[in-house]
N, C-alpha and C positions, 0 to 999 in steps of 0.2 A: 163032033164027039162029046161027049159027058163025061166032066172030071168026076171022080170018086170023093164019095163025100167024105168031108173033112179037110180035104187039101187047102181049100179057099180059105186065105186068111179072113179070122173075123176080126171086124173093129168093133175095139170094144165100145162100149156107150156106156162115159163116163156118168158116174151118179149124181145126184143132185149136191151133194156135200163137196164132191171133188170139182164141180164146176165154177169156175172163177167168176167171182162176183161181178156185175155189172156196173158199173158207176153211174150213179145217180145223177140226173142233170141238175146242175147248180141252177137254184131260182132265177130267174130274170130279175134285177132291180127295178123296182118300182119306180117309174118315170114319177115326178113331181107333176102334180096336177098343175095347171094352169091356174094362175091366179086369176082372177078377174082385172079387167083392166083398170077398174079406177084404183083399187089398193096396190097396184104397179106404179100409178102415177104417183101417189103420194109417197110410196116408198121412196122413188125417184128425187122428188123434192128434199125431202126430209135429208137423203145422203149429199146434196149439192150443198145444204143450209151449214151442216157440219163441216163438209170440206172449206166452204169459207170461211168459218170458225176457227179453224185450226191451222189453215195456212200461216197467218201471221205468228202463230206461236212455235210453229216448226220452224219459221224464218228467224224468229229470235233467238231458239235452241240450237240453231245453226251457227248462226253469229257468236252467242255465247262461248259457245265450245270450240270456235277458230281462234279466239282471244285468249282463250286458255292454253290452246295449245302453242300461241304464239309468244305466251308472255314468258315461260321460263328460256325460252330460247332469247327473249330481249334481256333477262335478268343475267343470264350466263356471262360472264365477260368475255372480249376476246383472249385467248391464248395469246400469251407472250413467252419469250423465251425470258429463262432465270437471267439475273444481270450477274455482274461479278462480285457486288456486296453480299447478295442471297447466298451466294457459293462459298464466300468466304466464313457467313455466320455457319453455313451446316458443316463445313470442313473444321470452324473450331468447336461448335455442339460434337459432333464426333469424335474429337479427340480428347474432350474434357468427359465424354461418357466412356472412352479409351482407359484414359487415366485411373477414375473412379472405379471402374472394373479391377485393375491392376491393382490397386490399394486393397481394396476389399478382399484379393487372393492373397496378397502379401499378408497382412492381419489373421488372415485364416492360416496361412501357413506357420506364421511365426506365434501364434495364440499359449502354446506352451512355453516357450523361450520369455515370454513377457511377463507370464505368470511368474515362473520361477524367479527372474528379476524383480517382479512386485516383493516375493517373499524374502529375499534378499534384503530388501530395501525398511521391508518392517521391522526385520530383526536386526538390522542395521541401528533403526532408529531405538527400537528399544533399547538396546544397549547402551547407546548413547545419553538417552534420557535417565536409564538405571546410573550411571558415571557421573551426569550431572547432580541427579538429586545426593549421590552418597559424597560429592566434592560442596556442596551447599552444608551438608551435614557437617563435614570434618572441617572445615577450613572457614564457615561463614560464621560471622559474630552474631547473627541472628539465634544461634545455638547455644551461646555462651555460657558458661558456669556464674551463676551470681549468687546463688543460696547452697548451704550444707546444711543437714541435719543430722543429728546425733541422737541414737536411740539404744537403750539396752543397757546404760550405765548408773550405778547404784553407788558404787564404793568409788568409782571414777569421776573425777569433775570434771563435766562437760564443758565449762566455759574453756579449760585447760586444752580438753581435746581439738574443740573448734580452732583456737588459736594455733593449734600446731598444724593444722591443714589449710588452713585458709590461704595459702600461699598460691593456689593453683585457682583463685578464684579470678574470671574471667578467660579461661581456657575453655576452648569447645570443647563440648562433652565427649565427642570423640577421641580428644587428644587428651584425656586427664592421665596424669602418670600414678599406674598403678602401683608399680616399684616405688616411687616417692612417696606413697601415701602409705605404703608398709612400712617402710623407713621410720616414717613420722608417727606411726603408730606403736612402733616396737618400743618407744621410750617409755611407755605405759604398761608396767609389768602387770598390773591387774586384768588388761586386756588381754585374754586369751586367744581370739579369733576375731574377725569382722566379714562382714559382706557389705557390698555397695550396690548400690541400684540408683539406676538412672532415669528421673523423670522428665521426660522433656516438656519445656524446651529450656528450663533454668536450673533447676534440682540436682542435688546429687546427696543420697542418704545412705548414712554409714550406720549400719545395724552392728553394735558391738556384742560381744559376748565376754563376760569377764569372769577372769577364775575364781572357782569356788572353792574355800578353803577346805582341806581333809582333817590335817592338826596340826599340831605343834611341836616342836622337836627342842631340845635344850642346847642352845649354843653356850660358847665363852661368854658373851656379852648377856645372856638373857634367854629372851625365846622367841623362835622364826614359825611364825604361821606360812605353811605351804600348801601346794594343791597335789593334785594327784602326780602329776608330773615331776613333783618336788622344788617348783619355782617357789621362790619366797616373795611372798605376799606383804607381810606386815613383820616388822620386829618391834619388840617391847622388852622393860627389862622385867617386868610382873608376867605371869600365865594367863595368858588370854583366855576369856570366857567364851565357852560356846562351842568350841571344838576341842577334842581329846586330846590327853598329852600320849606321844608316841615315844616309849623308851626301846631304843634298838640295841642296847646291852653293846655298845663298843659301835656297832655299825655306822655307816653313813647313809644318805638319803641316795647315793647313786647304786647300792647294794642291792640283791636280791631280795633280803629280808625287808627292806622299806616296800619294794614292789608286792610282796607277800601281802604285807600287813595294809597296803591301798586295796587291793583287789578282796580283801575281806571286808574292810569297811564300805567298798562300794555295793557289795552283796547284802548286807544286812538291811532289813525291812525298818520303815522310818519308825516302827513304835520300838524296836529295840537300838536303832543308830542314836536317837536322842537320848539315850540312857547310858549312852557310853563315855566313862569316864576318864579310862586309861587304857591301853592298849602294849603289852611287852610281847617282845620277841627278840630270843637270843639267834635263832636260825629261822628259817623260812618254814620249819615245819611244827614249830611250837609257838603260833600265836597265842595269846590270852587276852582275854576281855575282862576286863573290870568294869561294874555297871553301879550307878550310883545308888542313893538309897541304903539299903543295908549292907551294901558290898557284894551283891552276887557276881558269882564268877563265871566265865564260858571258857571253857579249853577248848579251841576251834582245831587245833593243829596247821595244817598246811592249806594252803587257799583251795586244793582241789576240792570239787563236788560242794563249792560254796553254795550255790543256791538251793540243792538238796537241804544241806545243814541250816541254812537260814530259817527254810518254811517248817524243819524239826525244829529247832530253838524255839520260835515263836509260837508252836502249840505247847511246848514245855511250860515256856513264862506262863501262859495263859491258866494252864491248870496249878502252878504252882503259886501264882501271886507274886507281887513285888515286894512282900514284906517277908517272902521265906526266903532263910539264910541257907542258902543250897549252893552248890558248884554245880553245873550243867557239862557233861563231858561230851561233844558232838564230833568227836574225832574219828569215830565209825558212824557215820548218820543212820545205817540201819540198826544199831545196837547201840544206843545212848544209855548212859549212866547220868543219875541225879545223886550227889552226894549231899550231905549237911556239911556246912562249915563249923 
């Protein structure tokens, strides 16, 4: 019976693209052509000669390599066991390295304390050096006093002053007795004050300030020249020249009247002070000046505002001249009066 059409399976025919490619057969290697017999014989002869020539070289190279391989083995000494002496040396070396390491560690950990100790040592050395220098300056005869100089004297005899203070020659400069020096110079009434100057290594300079006379006062034995402090500088029977005569109307030089007169005289300008011939004062508030020449008078009053009064008086005297017989009243410096004599 015949099957209906379409029931028999149809085997698809693969297309050309889907068909697997067939492997191409590898080309067969071409066999070398057989060389001619004569050429083969020549090549064989040459190969034998080359082998004969290289055989001694290969043998020599092999012997050399064997000798090099055996040489290190010959040079290497046979291992020996370490002796007791070498072991002790190694032990001592190790111990020394250990001690060195421990010492370095101790120095590292004590660095701060060592620096602090060094600072104390430096400070103590400095103090000791200073003490030594001071001791040398104070007690050493190398700095002894051998020369005394006096400056600033005019009315005082310099030789007498040197004779009074030369008892301290040979004393170290740092040990000069200033109290003794003061007592020795106090014997000279004309010396008001002094200042000492030490010039190492052997010199002492005494700068003297003499008392400046400010006027003379009448005493029972004559006239006495006094300074601003009332210290007697000179005594004479005749009136001394160059200083004004101070008349205190019964008061003494320790009174307020004398102090007022001194303050007035110290504030006068030089152009006026050089012309003052006499100063009178019954109280401290009525100081009067008498000038030389034609006898001009200055009613000063008290010592208050003396600087202003001095400037006003100098201007008035310039305007009036030295030959005008007038009286200048500067008791009130802002309201002065000029009266004819």
